[in-house]
KOLDRENDREN-270395 format. One record per residue: x, y, z of N, C-alpha, C, CB in turn; residue number from 0; residue in three letters. Coordinates in Angstrom, 1 decimal, always signed. Glycine has a CB too. Layout:
% residues N
n.x, n.y, n.z, ca.x, ca.y, ca.z, c.x, c.y, c.z, cb.x, cb.y, cb.z, doba, kolfi
X, Y, Z, X, Y, Z, X, Y, Z, X, Y, Z, NUM, Ala
...
***
This chain:
% residues 98
n.x, n.y, n.z, ca.x, ca.y, ca.z, c.x, c.y, c.z, cb.x, cb.y, cb.z, doba, kolfi
-13.2, -2.4, +15.2, -13.6, -1.8, +14.0, -12.4, -1.2, +13.3, -14.7, -0.7, +14.2, 0, Met
-12.3, -1.4, +12.0, -11.2, -0.8, +11.2, -11.8, +0.4, +10.5, -10.6, -1.8, +10.2, 1, Val
-11.2, +1.5, +10.6, -11.7, +2.8, +9.9, -10.7, +3.1, +8.9, -11.9, +4.0, +11.0, 2, Lys
-11.2, +3.3, +7.6, -10.3, +3.7, +6.5, -10.7, +5.2, +6.2, -10.5, +2.8, +5.3, 3, Leu
-9.7, +6.1, +6.3, -10.0, +7.5, +6.0, -9.3, +7.9, +4.7, -9.5, +8.3, +7.2, 4, Glu
-10.1, +8.3, +3.8, -9.5, +8.7, +2.5, -9.3, +10.2, +2.5, -10.5, +8.3, +1.3, 5, Ile
-8.0, +10.6, +2.3, -7.7, +12.0, +2.4, -7.0, +12.4, +1.1, -6.8, +12.3, +3.6, 6, Val
-6.9, +13.7, +0.8, -6.3, +14.2, -0.4, -4.8, +14.1, -0.2, -6.7, +15.7, -0.6, 7, Arg
-4.1, +13.6, -1.3, -2.7, +13.4, -1.4, -2.1, +14.7, -1.8, -2.3, +12.3, -2.3, 8, Gly
-0.7, +14.7, -2.0, +0.0, +15.9, -2.4, +0.4, +16.0, -3.8, +1.2, +16.0, -1.5, 9, Lys
+0.2, +14.9, -4.6, +0.7, +14.8, -6.0, -0.1, +15.6, -6.9, +0.7, +13.4, -6.4, 10, Lys
-1.4, +15.7, -6.7, -2.3, +16.4, -7.6, -3.7, +16.4, -7.1, -2.2, +15.8, -9.0, 11, Gly
-4.7, +16.9, -7.9, -6.1, +17.0, -7.5, -6.8, +15.7, -7.2, -6.8, +17.8, -8.4, 12, Pro
-6.4, +14.6, -7.9, -7.1, +13.4, -7.8, -6.2, +12.4, -6.9, -7.4, +12.7, -9.1, 13, Asp
-5.1, +12.8, -6.4, -4.3, +12.0, -5.5, -5.0, +11.7, -4.2, -2.9, +12.6, -5.3, 14, Asp
-5.0, +10.4, -3.8, -5.6, +10.0, -2.5, -4.7, +9.2, -1.7, -6.9, +9.2, -2.8, 15, Lys
-4.8, +9.4, -0.4, -4.1, +8.6, +0.6, -5.1, +7.9, +1.4, -3.1, +9.4, +1.4, 16, Leu
-4.8, +6.7, +1.9, -5.7, +5.9, +2.8, -5.0, +5.9, +4.2, -6.0, +4.5, +2.3, 17, Val
-5.7, +6.5, +5.2, -5.2, +6.4, +6.6, -6.0, +5.2, +7.2, -5.4, +7.7, +7.3, 18, Leu
-5.3, +4.3, +7.9, -5.9, +3.2, +8.5, -5.9, +3.3, +10.0, -5.1, +1.9, +8.1, 19, Val
-7.1, +3.2, +10.6, -7.2, +3.3, +12.0, -7.8, +1.9, +12.4, -8.1, +4.5, +12.5, 20, His
-7.0, +1.0, +13.0, -7.4, -0.3, +13.2, -7.8, -0.6, +14.7, -6.4, -1.3, +12.8, 21, Ala
-7.4, +0.2, +15.6, -7.8, +0.0, +17.0, -7.5, -1.4, +17.5, -9.3, +0.3, +17.2, 22, Tyr
-6.4, -2.0, +17.1, -6.1, -3.4, +17.5, -6.8, -4.5, +16.8, -6.3, -3.5, +19.0, 23, Gly
-7.6, -4.1, +15.8, -8.4, -5.1, +15.1, -7.6, -5.5, +13.8, -9.8, -4.5, +14.6, 24, Glu
-7.8, -6.8, +13.4, -7.1, -7.2, +12.2, -7.6, -6.5, +10.9, -7.2, -8.7, +12.0, 25, Pro
-6.8, -6.3, +10.0, -7.1, -5.7, +8.7, -7.6, -6.9, +7.8, -5.9, -4.9, +8.0, 26, Leu
-8.8, -6.8, +7.4, -9.4, -7.9, +6.6, -8.9, -7.8, +5.1, -10.9, -7.9, +6.7, 27, Ser
-9.1, -8.9, +4.4, -8.8, -8.9, +3.0, -9.7, -7.9, +2.2, -9.0, -10.3, +2.4, 28, Phe
-10.9, -7.8, +2.7, -11.9, -6.8, +2.1, -11.3, -5.4, +2.3, -13.3, -6.9, +2.8, 29, Ser
-10.8, -5.1, +3.5, -10.2, -3.8, +3.8, -9.0, -3.6, +2.9, -9.8, -3.7, +5.3, 30, Asp
-8.1, -4.6, +2.8, -7.0, -4.5, +1.9, -7.3, -4.3, +0.5, -6.1, -5.8, +2.0, 31, Leu
-8.3, -5.0, -0.1, -8.7, -4.8, -1.4, -9.3, -3.4, -1.7, -9.8, -5.8, -1.8, 32, Leu
-10.0, -2.9, -0.7, -10.5, -1.5, -0.9, -9.4, -0.5, -0.9, -11.5, -1.2, +0.3, 33, Leu
-8.4, -0.7, +0.0, -7.3, +0.2, +0.0, -6.5, +0.2, -1.3, -6.3, -0.2, +1.2, 34, Ile
-6.3, -1.1, -1.8, -5.7, -1.2, -3.1, -6.4, -0.5, -4.2, -5.5, -2.7, -3.5, 35, Leu
-7.8, -0.6, -4.2, -8.6, +0.1, -5.2, -8.3, +1.6, -5.2, -10.1, -0.2, -5.0, 36, Arg
-8.3, +2.2, -4.0, -8.0, +3.6, -3.9, -6.6, +4.0, -4.4, -8.2, +4.1, -2.5, 37, Phe
-5.7, +3.2, -4.1, -4.3, +3.4, -4.5, -4.2, +3.2, -6.1, -3.3, +2.5, -3.8, 38, Tyr
-4.8, +2.2, -6.6, -4.8, +2.0, -8.1, -5.4, +3.2, -8.8, -5.5, +0.7, -8.4, 39, Phe
-6.6, +3.6, -8.3, -7.2, +4.8, -8.9, -6.4, +6.0, -8.9, -8.6, +5.0, -8.3, 40, Glu
-5.7, +6.2, -7.7, -4.9, +7.4, -7.5, -3.7, +7.4, -8.5, -4.4, +7.5, -6.1, 41, Ser
-3.0, +6.2, -8.6, -1.9, +6.1, -9.5, -2.3, +6.3, -11.0, -1.3, +4.7, -9.4, 42, Glu
-3.5, +5.8, -11.3, -4.0, +6.0, -12.7, -4.2, +7.5, -13.0, -5.3, +5.2, -12.9, 43, Glu
-4.7, +8.2, -12.0, -5.0, +9.6, -12.2, -3.7, +10.4, -12.3, -5.9, +10.2, -11.1, 44, Ser
-2.7, +10.1, -11.6, -1.5, +10.9, -11.6, -0.5, +10.4, -12.6, -0.9, +10.8, -10.2, 45, Tyr
-0.5, +9.1, -12.9, +0.5, +8.6, -13.9, -0.3, +7.8, -15.0, +1.5, +7.6, -13.3, 46, Tyr
-1.1, +8.6, -15.8, -2.0, +7.9, -16.8, -1.3, +7.1, -17.9, -2.9, +8.9, -17.4, 47, Pro
-1.9, +6.0, -18.3, -1.4, +5.2, -19.4, -1.9, +5.9, -20.7, -1.9, +3.8, -19.3, 48, Lys
-1.3, +5.8, -21.8, -0.1, +4.9, -22.1, +1.2, +5.6, -21.9, -0.2, +4.4, -23.5, 49, Pro
+1.2, +6.9, -21.6, +2.4, +7.7, -21.4, +3.2, +7.2, -20.2, +2.1, +9.2, -21.3, 50, Arg
+2.5, +6.8, -19.1, +3.1, +6.3, -17.9, +2.6, +4.8, -17.6, +2.8, +7.2, -16.7, 51, Asn
+3.1, +4.3, -16.6, +2.6, +2.9, -16.2, +1.4, +2.8, -15.4, +3.7, +2.2, -15.5, 52, Gln
+0.9, +4.0, -14.8, -0.3, +4.0, -14.0, -0.2, +3.0, -12.9, -1.5, +3.7, -14.9, 53, Gly
-1.3, +2.3, -12.6, -1.3, +1.3, -11.5, -0.5, +0.1, -11.8, -2.8, +1.0, -11.2, 54, Ser
-0.1, -0.1, -13.0, +0.8, -1.3, -13.3, +2.1, -1.3, -12.5, +1.1, -1.4, -14.8, 55, Cys
+2.6, -0.1, -12.3, +3.9, +0.0, -11.5, +3.7, -0.5, -10.1, +4.3, +1.5, -11.5, 56, Tyr
+2.5, -0.1, -9.5, +2.2, -0.6, -8.1, +2.0, -2.1, -8.2, +1.0, +0.1, -7.6, 57, Leu
+1.3, -2.6, -9.2, +1.0, -4.0, -9.3, +2.3, -4.8, -9.5, +0.1, -4.3, -10.5, 58, Met
+3.3, -4.3, -10.2, +4.5, -5.0, -10.3, +5.2, -5.2, -8.9, +5.5, -4.2, -11.3, 59, Lys
+5.2, -4.1, -8.1, +5.8, -4.2, -6.8, +5.0, -5.2, -5.9, +5.7, -2.8, -6.1, 60, Ala
+3.7, -5.3, -6.1, +2.9, -6.2, -5.3, +3.3, -7.7, -5.7, +1.4, -6.0, -5.5, 61, Ile
+3.4, -7.9, -7.0, +3.8, -9.2, -7.5, +5.2, -9.6, -7.1, +3.7, -9.2, -9.1, 62, Leu
+6.1, -8.7, -7.0, +7.4, -9.0, -6.5, +7.4, -9.4, -5.0, +8.4, -7.8, -6.7, 63, Glu
+6.5, -8.7, -4.3, +6.3, -9.0, -2.8, +5.8, -10.4, -2.7, +5.4, -8.0, -2.1, 64, Glu
+4.8, -10.7, -3.5, +4.1, -12.0, -3.6, +5.1, -13.1, -3.9, +3.0, -12.1, -4.6, 65, Tyr
+6.0, -12.8, -4.8, +7.0, -13.8, -5.3, +8.1, -14.1, -4.3, +7.7, -13.3, -6.6, 66, Ser
+8.1, -13.3, -3.2, +9.1, -13.6, -2.2, +10.4, -12.8, -2.3, +9.4, -15.0, -2.1, 67, Gly
+10.5, -11.9, -3.2, +11.7, -11.1, -3.2, +11.9, -10.3, -1.9, +11.7, -10.1, -4.4, 68, Leu
+13.1, -10.0, -1.5, +13.3, -9.3, -0.3, +12.6, -8.0, -0.2, +14.8, -9.1, +0.0, 69, Pro
+11.9, -7.7, +0.8, +11.1, -6.5, +1.0, +11.9, -5.3, +0.8, +10.4, -6.5, +2.3, 70, His
+13.0, -5.2, +1.5, +13.9, -4.0, +1.4, +14.3, -3.7, -0.1, +15.1, -4.1, +2.3, 71, Glu
+14.6, -4.8, -0.8, +15.0, -4.7, -2.2, +13.9, -4.1, -3.1, +15.5, -6.1, -2.8, 72, Glu
+12.7, -4.5, -2.8, +11.5, -4.0, -3.5, +11.3, -2.5, -3.2, +10.2, -4.8, -3.2, 73, Ile
+11.4, -2.2, -2.0, +11.3, -0.8, -1.6, +12.3, +0.1, -2.3, +11.4, -0.6, -0.1, 74, Leu
+13.6, -0.4, -2.4, +14.6, +0.4, -3.1, +14.3, +0.5, -4.6, +16.0, -0.3, -2.9, 75, Arg
+13.9, -0.7, -5.2, +13.7, -0.7, -6.6, +12.6, +0.3, -7.1, +13.3, -2.1, -7.1, 76, Arg
+11.6, +0.4, -6.3, +10.5, +1.2, -6.6, +10.5, +2.6, -5.9, +9.1, +0.6, -6.2, 77, Tyr
+11.7, +2.9, -5.3, +12.0, +4.1, -4.6, +10.9, +4.5, -3.6, +12.0, +5.3, -5.7, 78, Gln
+10.5, +3.4, -2.8, +9.6, +3.6, -1.8, +10.2, +3.7, -0.4, +8.6, +2.5, -1.8, 79, Leu
+11.5, +3.3, -0.3, +12.2, +3.4, +1.0, +12.4, +4.8, +1.5, +13.5, +2.6, +0.9, 80, Asp
+12.4, +5.8, +0.6, +12.6, +7.1, +1.0, +11.4, +7.9, +1.3, +13.5, +7.8, +0.0, 81, Arg
+10.2, +7.4, +0.9, +9.0, +8.2, +0.9, +8.2, +8.2, +2.2, +8.1, +7.7, -0.1, 82, Lys
+8.3, +7.1, +3.0, +7.5, +7.0, +4.2, +8.3, +6.7, +5.4, +6.4, +6.0, +4.0, 83, Ile
+7.7, +6.9, +6.6, +8.3, +6.5, +7.8, +8.3, +4.9, +7.9, +7.5, +7.1, +9.1, 84, Lys
+9.2, +4.4, +8.6, +9.3, +2.9, +8.7, +8.0, +2.4, +9.4, +10.6, +2.5, +9.4, 85, Lys
+7.5, +1.3, +9.0, +6.4, +0.7, +9.6, +6.8, -0.2, +10.7, +5.5, -0.1, +8.6, 86, Thr
+6.3, -0.1, +11.9, +6.6, -1.0, +13.0, +5.8, -2.2, +12.9, +6.4, -0.3, +14.4, 87, Leu
+6.4, -3.4, +12.8, +5.8, -4.7, +12.7, +6.0, -5.5, +13.9, +6.2, -5.4, +11.4, 88, Val
+5.0, -5.8, +14.6, +5.1, -6.7, +15.8, +4.6, -8.1, +15.5, +4.3, -6.1, +17.0, 89, Leu
+5.5, -9.0, +15.5, +5.1, -10.4, +15.2, +4.8, -11.1, +16.5, +6.2, -11.1, +14.4, 90, Glu
+3.6, -11.5, +16.7, +3.2, -12.2, +17.9, +2.6, -13.6, +17.6, +2.1, -11.4, +18.7, 91, Arg
+3.2, -14.2, +16.6, +2.8, -15.5, +16.2, +2.9, -16.5, +17.3, +3.5, -16.0, +15.0, 92, Leu
+3.9, -16.4, +18.2, +4.1, -17.4, +19.3, +2.9, -17.4, +20.2, +5.4, -17.1, +20.0, 93, His
+2.2, -16.3, +20.4, +1.0, -16.2, +21.2, -0.1, -17.0, +20.6, +0.7, -14.7, +21.5, 94, Glu
-0.2, -16.9, +19.3, -1.3, -17.6, +18.6, -1.1, -19.1, +18.6, -1.4, -17.1, +17.2, 95, Val
+0.2, -19.6, +18.5, +0.5, -21.0, +18.4, +0.5, -21.7, +19.8, +1.9, -21.1, +17.8, 96, Leu
+0.6, -21.0, +20.8, +0.7, -21.6, +22.2, -0.7, -22.0, +22.7, +1.3, -20.7, +23.2, 97, Glu
***
């Protein structure tokens, strides 16, 4: 079971963070879309349009990731490399393919 916990962020009263508790379970596309919805809403509340880019800024970063630009470059461009702890990624594809 994947548990998504929505908690108050630090940017302002409508800022939200999503804590993911996956217990070794895969994160589904449905889970990912729900997480994105909360982040988009949070960005819109804190950086409202037209004065700011709102969720468009996050969407630009997502599109760059989709386009295959280097991940570390995207993190630097959007100043995300300094904000969070590094994510540990374990690639176990060889176990699936064997």
